[in-house]
DOLO-502165 format. One line per field, with one value per residue: residue number from 1; residue in one letter; x, y, z of N, C-alpha, C, O in turn. Coordinates in nm, 3 decimals. Each point is the difference from the previous one (the first is absolute). Layout:
k: (NUM, ...)
r: (A, ...)
n.xx: (X, ...)
n.yy: (Y, ...)
n.zz: (Z, ...)
ca.xx: (X, ...)
ca.yy: (Y, ...)
ca.zz: (Z, ...)
c.xx: (X, ...)
c.yy: (Y, ...)
c.zz: (Z, ...)
o.xx: (X, ...)
o.yy: (Y, ...)
o.zz: (Z, ...)
This chain:
k: (1, 2, 3, 4, 5, 6, 7, 8, 9, 10, 11, 12, 13, 14, 15, 16, 17, 18, 19, 20, 21, 22, 23, 24, 25, 26, 27, 28, 29, 30, 31, 32, 33, 34, 35, 36, 37, 38, 39, 40, 41, 42, 43, 44, 45, 46, 47, 48, 49, 50, 51, 52, 53, 54, 55, 56, 57, 58, 59, 60, 61, 62, 63, 64, 65, 66, 67, 68, 69, 70, 71, 72, 73, 74, 75, 76, 77, 78, 79, 80, 81, 82, 83, 84, 85, 86, 87, 88, 89, 90, 91, 92, 93, 94, 95, 96, 97, 98, 99, 100, 101, 102, 103, 104, 105, 106, 107, 108, 109, 110, 111, 112, 113, 114, 115, 116, 117)
r: (M, S, D, H, K, G, A, A, L, M, L, P, S, L, P, S, A, K, V, L, P, S, L, P, S, A, K, E, L, L, G, D, K, G, Y, D, S, N, R, F, R, E, A, L, V, E, R, G, I, Q, P, C, I, P, S, S, K, S, R, K, V, P, L, P, Y, D, K, A, L, Y, R, Q, R, H, R, I, E, N, M, F, G, R, L, K, D, W, R, R, I, A, M, R, Y, D, R, C, A, H, T, F, M, S, A, I, C, L, A, A, S, V, L, F, W, I, N, E, S)
n.xx: (6.441, 0.079, -0.133, 0.089, 0.126, -0.039, -0.052, 0.187, -0.060, -0.076, 0.168, 0.163, 0.025, 0.138, -0.196, 0.084, -0.076, 0.101, -0.177, -0.245, 0.162, 0.055, 0.200, -0.228, 0.065, 0.271, -0.225, -0.223, 0.212, -0.210, 0.102, -0.001, 0.005, -0.029, -0.138, 0.086, -0.027, 0.200, 0.092, -0.125, -0.036, 0.208, -0.028, -0.032, 0.165, 0.150, -0.025, 0.074, 0.129, -0.210, 0.163, -0.172, 0.237, -0.153, 0.010, 0.136, -0.004, 0.015, -0.180, 0.163, 0.036, -0.169, -0.201, 0.112, -0.117, -0.145, 0.103, 0.077, 0.228, 0.143, -0.174, -0.048, 0.229, 0.010, -0.071, 0.214, 0.132, -0.076, 0.096, 0.243, 0.033, 0.023, 0.165, -0.040, -0.070, -0.028, -0.150, -0.150, -0.163, -0.206, -0.159, -0.169, -0.270, 0.035, 0.048, -0.159, 0.163, -0.079, 0.089, 0.198, 0.134, 0.067, 0.193, 0.214, 0.183, 0.003, 0.154, 0.285, -0.001, 0.079, 0.156, 0.036, 0.008, 0.195, 0.275, 0.006, -0.031)
n.yy: (16.333, -0.239, 0.022, 0.001, 0.232, 0.206, -0.003, 0.082, 0.218, -0.011, 0.032, 0.130, 0.238, -0.060, 0.080, -0.143, -0.133, 0.137, 0.147, 0.007, -0.184, -0.024, 0.159, 0.081, -0.243, 0.146, 0.083, 0.101, 0.046, 0.103, 0.011, 0.168, 0.158, 0.059, -0.193, 0.179, -0.235, 0.105, 0.223, 0.062, 0.036, 0.119, 0.210, 0.220, 0.031, 0.115, 0.193, -0.049, 0.117, 0.046, 0.105, 0.050, -0.071, 0.173, -0.146, -0.061, 0.255, 0.007, -0.099, -0.141, -0.197, 0.022, 0.060, -0.260, 0.134, 0.037, -0.063, -0.155, -0.059, -0.070, -0.131, -0.159, -0.045, -0.114, -0.234, -0.102, -0.009, -0.188, -0.250, -0.107, -0.084, -0.220, -0.199, -0.098, -0.185, -0.252, 0.139, -0.112, -0.184, 0.034, 0.116, -0.236, -0.084, -0.246, 0.106, -0.094, -0.118, 0.152, 0.246, -0.042, -0.121, 0.164, 0.122, -0.024, -0.064, 0.188, 0.126, -0.069, 0.178, 0.209, 0.147, -0.128, 0.246, 0.159, 0.064, -0.020, 0.021)
n.zz: (4.516, 0.054, -0.206, -0.179, -0.052, -0.116, -0.194, -0.121, 0.085, -0.179, -0.183, 0.150, -0.049, -0.178, 0.033, 0.127, -0.171, -0.158, -0.067, -0.133, -0.030, 0.251, -0.050, 0.007, -0.159, -0.003, -0.153, 0.057, -0.143, 0.044, -0.243, 0.098, -0.284, 0.240, -0.077, -0.126, 0.109, -0.081, 0.094, -0.213, -0.224, -0.004, -0.039, -0.143, -0.175, -0.009, -0.071, -0.139, -0.042, -0.043, -0.028, 0.122, -0.067, -0.111, -0.193, 0.119, -0.023, 0.220, 0.067, 0.084, 0.199, -0.108, 0.099, 0.021, -0.069, 0.199, -0.206, 0.120, 0.094, -0.161, -0.021, 0.021, -0.123, -0.150, 0.006, -0.025, -0.223, -0.090, 0.047, -0.136, -0.179, 0.073, 0.011, -0.155, -0.032, 0.038, -0.081, 0.231, -0.057, -0.127, 0.103, 0.058, 0.051, 0.044, 0.212, 0.130, 0.073, 0.158, -0.033, -0.106, 0.229, 0.110, -0.053, -0.111, 0.206, 0.162, 0.025, 0.104, 0.188, -0.045, -0.104, 0.231, 0.121, 0.004, -0.060, 0.244, 0.160)
ca.xx: (0.029, -0.056, -0.104, 0.024, 0.107, -0.130, -0.101, 0.138, -0.027, -0.129, 0.019, -0.024, -0.146, -0.082, -0.033, 0.028, -0.022, 0.136, -0.014, -0.069, -0.071, -0.207, -0.103, -0.016, 0.083, -0.040, 0.070, 0.063, 0.067, 0.025, 0.014, 0.086, 0.120, 0.073, 0.056, 0.052, 0.207, 0.064, 0.033, -0.155, -0.083, 0.046, -0.032, -0.135, -0.046, 0.053, -0.137, -0.052, -0.087, 0.031, -0.032, -0.081, -0.015, 0.027, 0.144, 0.043, 0.049, 0.182, 0.021, 0.063, -0.058, -0.149, -0.002, -0.203, -0.076, -0.039, -0.107, -0.201, -0.034, 0.005, -0.129, -0.031, 0.039, -0.121, -0.110, 0.042, 0.012, -0.149, 0.017, 0.097, -0.058, -0.094, 0.073, 0.024, -0.228, 0.026, 0.081, 0.096, 0.100, 0.081, 0.095, 0.090, 0.063, 0.049, 0.123, 0.088, -0.062, -0.071, -0.128, -0.010, -0.057, -0.130, -0.130, -0.023, -0.102, -0.125, -0.034, -0.052, -0.070, -0.095, -0.061, -0.047, -0.164, -0.157, -0.100, -0.055, -0.124)
ca.yy: (-0.127, -0.060, -0.070, -0.105, 0.060, 0.007, -0.145, -0.111, 0.046, -0.041, -0.184, -0.094, -0.088, -0.089, -0.216, -0.069, -0.056, -0.074, 0.041, 0.003, -0.095, -0.044, 0.125, 0.043, 0.093, 0.018, -0.103, 0.094, 0.146, 0.048, 0.068, 0.119, -0.036, -0.007, -0.065, -0.104, 0.029, -0.163, -0.044, 0.044, -0.148, -0.157, 0.004, -0.113, -0.159, -0.068, -0.002, -0.054, 0.105, 0.045, 0.133, 0.018, 0.101, -0.026, 0.055, 0.173, 0.023, 0.040, -0.121, -0.025, -0.077, 0.008, -0.162, 0.025, -0.023, -0.097, 0.162, -0.047, 0.009, 0.122, 0.095, -0.019, 0.204, 0.133, 0.005, 0.028, 0.080, 0.060, 0.084, 0.081, 0.156, 0.009, 0.054, 0.179, 0.088, 0.103, 0.139, -0.012, -0.031, 0.065, 0.056, -0.025, 0.082, -0.043, 0.056, -0.143, -0.124, -0.063, 0.040, -0.034, -0.135, -0.019, 0.012, -0.093, -0.071, 0.071, 0.050, -0.125, -0.060, 0.117, -0.109, -0.095, -0.004, 0.010, -0.174, -0.060, 0.055)
ca.zz: (0.039, -0.099, 0.071, 0.056, 0.130, 0.097, -0.065, 0.047, 0.074, 0.057, -0.042, 0.072, 0.069, -0.118, -0.010, -0.093, 0.044, -0.006, 0.122, 0.054, -0.081, 0.029, -0.016, -0.092, -0.041, -0.092, -0.025, -0.096, 0.114, -0.151, 0.010, -0.167, 0.021, 0.177, 0.140, -0.011, 0.027, 0.050, 0.158, 0.053, -0.057, 0.084, 0.152, 0.043, 0.029, 0.112, 0.150, -0.074, -0.085, -0.166, -0.047, -0.157, 0.029, -0.165, -0.060, -0.064, -0.147, 0.000, -0.024, -0.091, -0.057, 0.011, 0.113, 0.015, 0.076, -0.042, -0.105, 0.034, 0.106, 0.007, -0.066, 0.125, 0.096, -0.017, 0.120, 0.058, -0.021, 0.038, 0.159, 0.084, -0.040, 0.104, 0.080, -0.024, 0.060, 0.167, 0.049, 0.119, -0.055, -0.124, 0.049, 0.147, 0.075, 0.108, 0.068, 0.101, -0.061, 0.053, 0.012, -0.135, -0.033, 0.068, -0.051, -0.078, 0.041, -0.029, -0.153, -0.071, 0.062, -0.078, -0.160, -0.011, 0.106, -0.117, -0.084, 0.060, 0.013)
c.xx: (-0.048, -0.109, 0.079, 0.035, -0.116, -0.058, 0.083, -0.019, -0.119, -0.033, -0.014, -0.199, -0.066, -0.015, 0.081, -0.006, 0.175, 0.067, -0.054, -0.113, -0.148, -0.030, 0.030, 0.089, -0.050, 0.046, 0.132, -0.006, -0.072, 0.074, 0.046, 0.108, 0.036, 0.035, 0.079, 0.105, -0.020, 0.002, -0.164, 0.033, 0.063, -0.048, -0.170, 0.011, 0.100, -0.125, -0.128, -0.131, 0.041, 0.018, -0.024, 0.061, 0.096, 0.184, 0.009, 0.049, 0.144, 0.008, 0.049, -0.127, -0.114, 0.023, -0.211, -0.090, -0.155, -0.157, -0.147, -0.007, 0.028, -0.028, -0.090, 0.040, -0.120, -0.046, 0.092, 0.010, -0.169, -0.020, 0.022, -0.142, -0.183, 0.025, 0.074, -0.066, 0.045, 0.127, 0.146, 0.101, 0.122, 0.102, 0.122, 0.038, 0.019, 0.134, 0.024, -0.056, -0.052, -0.181, -0.022, -0.069, -0.144, -0.095, 0.004, -0.128, -0.102, -0.092, -0.105, -0.115, -0.126, -0.033, 0.007, -0.152, -0.057, -0.015, -0.055, -0.121, -0.124)
c.yy: (-0.073, -0.100, -0.149, -0.045, -0.061, -0.136, -0.091, -0.016, -0.048, -0.160, -0.106, 0.013, -0.031, -0.141, -0.050, -0.177, -0.058, 0.074, -0.016, -0.088, 0.029, 0.101, -0.028, 0.096, 0.093, -0.112, 0.131, 0.110, 0.080, 0.164, 0.072, -0.032, 0.078, -0.033, -0.152, 0.046, -0.226, -0.044, 0.024, -0.154, -0.110, 0.010, -0.099, -0.141, 0.006, -0.026, -0.101, 0.098, -0.032, 0.087, 0.042, 0.177, 0.007, 0.122, 0.187, -0.035, -0.030, -0.158, -0.042, -0.070, -0.022, -0.060, 0.018, 0.003, -0.003, 0.135, -0.037, 0.053, 0.183, 0.089, 0.011, 0.109, 0.116, 0.012, 0.083, 0.158, 0.127, 0.026, 0.139, 0.161, 0.031, 0.099, 0.174, 0.092, 0.088, 0.081, 0.010, -0.094, 0.019, 0.127, 0.034, 0.108, 0.025, -0.061, -0.158, -0.057, -0.098, -0.009, 0.047, -0.120, 0.000, 0.093, -0.044, -0.125, 0.020, -0.021, -0.146, -0.096, 0.018, -0.099, -0.067, -0.070, 0.047, -0.094, -0.093, 0.082, 0.062)
c.zz: (-0.143, 0.115, 0.050, 0.175, 0.074, 0.043, 0.161, 0.103, 0.110, -0.006, 0.085, 0.080, -0.046, 0.055, -0.063, 0.042, 0.095, 0.192, 0.094, 0.001, 0.025, -0.072, -0.176, -0.039, -0.146, -0.133, -0.165, -0.007, -0.147, 0.102, -0.122, 0.040, 0.020, 0.040, -0.153, 0.022, 0.048, 0.105, 0.067, -0.053, 0.090, 0.152, -0.007, -0.062, 0.097, 0.090, -0.091, -0.088, -0.142, -0.045, -0.101, -0.038, -0.164, 0.058, 0.015, -0.088, -0.007, 0.008, -0.165, -0.055, 0.110, 0.094, -0.069, 0.106, -0.064, 0.019, 0.031, 0.102, 0.034, -0.054, 0.167, 0.093, -0.002, 0.091, 0.126, 0.003, 0.037, 0.127, 0.029, -0.072, 0.071, 0.150, -0.037, -0.028, 0.127, 0.037, 0.002, -0.059, -0.113, 0.084, 0.073, 0.085, 0.098, -0.032, 0.007, -0.135, 0.069, -0.014, -0.137, -0.072, 0.071, -0.100, -0.106, 0.019, -0.004, -0.170, -0.096, 0.048, -0.035, -0.071, -0.034, 0.011, -0.146, -0.061, -0.006, -0.011, -0.138)
o.xx: (-0.055, 0.020, -0.024, -0.033, -0.023, 0.007, -0.054, 0.015, 0.007, -0.076, -0.071, -0.066, -0.113, 0.087, 0.003, 0.040, 0.005, 0.088, 0.057, -0.116, -0.083, -0.120, 0.101, 0.019, -0.109, 0.099, 0.110, -0.095, 0.079, -0.016, 0.018, 0.051, 0.050, 0.090, -0.016, 0.058, -0.079, -0.036, -0.012, 0.031, -0.066, -0.003, -0.038, -0.073, -0.052, -0.028, -0.096, -0.114, 0.114, -0.121, 0.068, -0.077, 0.100, 0.036, -0.072, 0.028, 0.053, 0.115, -0.057, -0.068, 0.051, 0.106, -0.085, 0.031, -0.002, -0.074, -0.093, -0.105, -0.054, 0.065, 0.009, -0.068, -0.035, 0.001, -0.064, -0.049, -0.007, -0.046, -0.066, -0.050, -0.064, -0.053, 0.037, 0.010, 0.024, 0.108, 0.097, 0.117, 0.122, 0.120, 0.093, 0.101, -0.002, 0.032, 0.099, -0.091, 0.010, -0.085, -0.114, -0.069, -0.085, -0.121, -0.118, -0.104, -0.069, -0.093, -0.108, -0.043, -0.089, -0.074, -0.009, -0.052, -0.100, -0.099, -0.036, -0.021, -0.109)
o.yy: (0.071, -0.039, -0.047, -0.094, -0.100, -0.044, -0.058, -0.118, -0.007, -0.068, -0.099, -0.094, 0.004, -0.087, 0.052, -0.008, -0.077, -0.041, -0.013, 0.038, 0.021, -0.006, -0.041, 0.117, -0.012, -0.073, -0.010, 0.054, -0.017, 0.041, -0.068, -0.058, 0.046, 0.047, -0.121, 0.105, -0.085, -0.116, -0.017, -0.081, -0.096, -0.099, -0.107, -0.083, -0.086, -0.102, 0.006, -0.046, -0.033, 0.002, -0.003, 0.094, -0.070, 0.081, 0.080, -0.114, -0.017, -0.025, 0.050, 0.041, -0.023, -0.062, 0.085, -0.081, -0.018, 0.054, 0.064, 0.059, 0.079, 0.103, 0.118, 0.060, 0.088, 0.110, 0.083, 0.069, 0.113, 0.105, 0.090, 0.082, 0.105, 0.103, 0.091, 0.122, 0.118, -0.035, 0.036, 0.036, -0.007, -0.011, 0.080, 0.069, 0.115, -0.066, -0.027, 0.036, -0.116, -0.088, 0.045, -0.007, -0.083, -0.020, -0.024, -0.021, -0.070, -0.064, -0.020, -0.103, -0.085, -0.097, -0.011, -0.105, -0.046, -0.072, -0.047, 0.014, 0.047)
o.zz: (-0.084, 0.115, 0.112, 0.072, 0.069, 0.115, 0.094, 0.033, 0.123, 0.068, -0.020, 0.043, 0.048, 0.004, -0.112, 0.116, 0.097, 0.076, 0.108, 0.013, -0.088, -0.026, -0.057, 0.033, -0.056, 0.004, -0.056, 0.057, -0.093, 0.115, -0.101, 0.096, -0.102, 0.071, 0.015, -0.029, 0.040, 0.023, 0.122, 0.087, 0.039, 0.074, 0.049, 0.054, 0.070, 0.063, 0.077, 0.002, -0.033, -0.023, -0.103, 0.014, -0.014, 0.085, -0.060, -0.038, -0.110, -0.037, -0.097, -0.095, 0.110, 0.008, -0.023, 0.088, -0.122, 0.082, -0.049, 0.023, 0.078, -0.017, 0.034, 0.083, 0.078, 0.056, 0.064, 0.090, 0.049, 0.044, 0.053, 0.077, -0.011, 0.042, 0.075, 0.005, 0.027, 0.047, -0.066, -0.003, 0.013, -0.021, 0.009, 0.017, 0.042, -0.099, -0.067, -0.074, -0.038, 0.008, -0.015, -0.102, -0.031, -0.013, -0.025, -0.062, -0.073, -0.049, -0.055, -0.053, 0.006, 0.012, -0.122, -0.036, -0.056, -0.013, -0.109, -0.121, 0.032)
């Protein structure tokens, strides 16, 4: 399955100013070329979120994106790399999605605590 199909399933849970004005909203979404689809971009714009996604090679006319903002994506990749240092998360030992999410939350809490001290 392509990346943007999975991301489209998670899109309704993103906070946006148009849906929930009282909560802080997502202003931009950083994604790699795997998230480049017209449907996904339109869904983001409808929710008031600016897509920062480079165009895939298959696009005849490349779409513009903020290259300075896109350079910050390495921080996201570093975070996933640190989470995957935990063998339980990298190998996905937990069968239940709830237990797997709990393991991710525990690992993220420990990593945050280690970086703060």
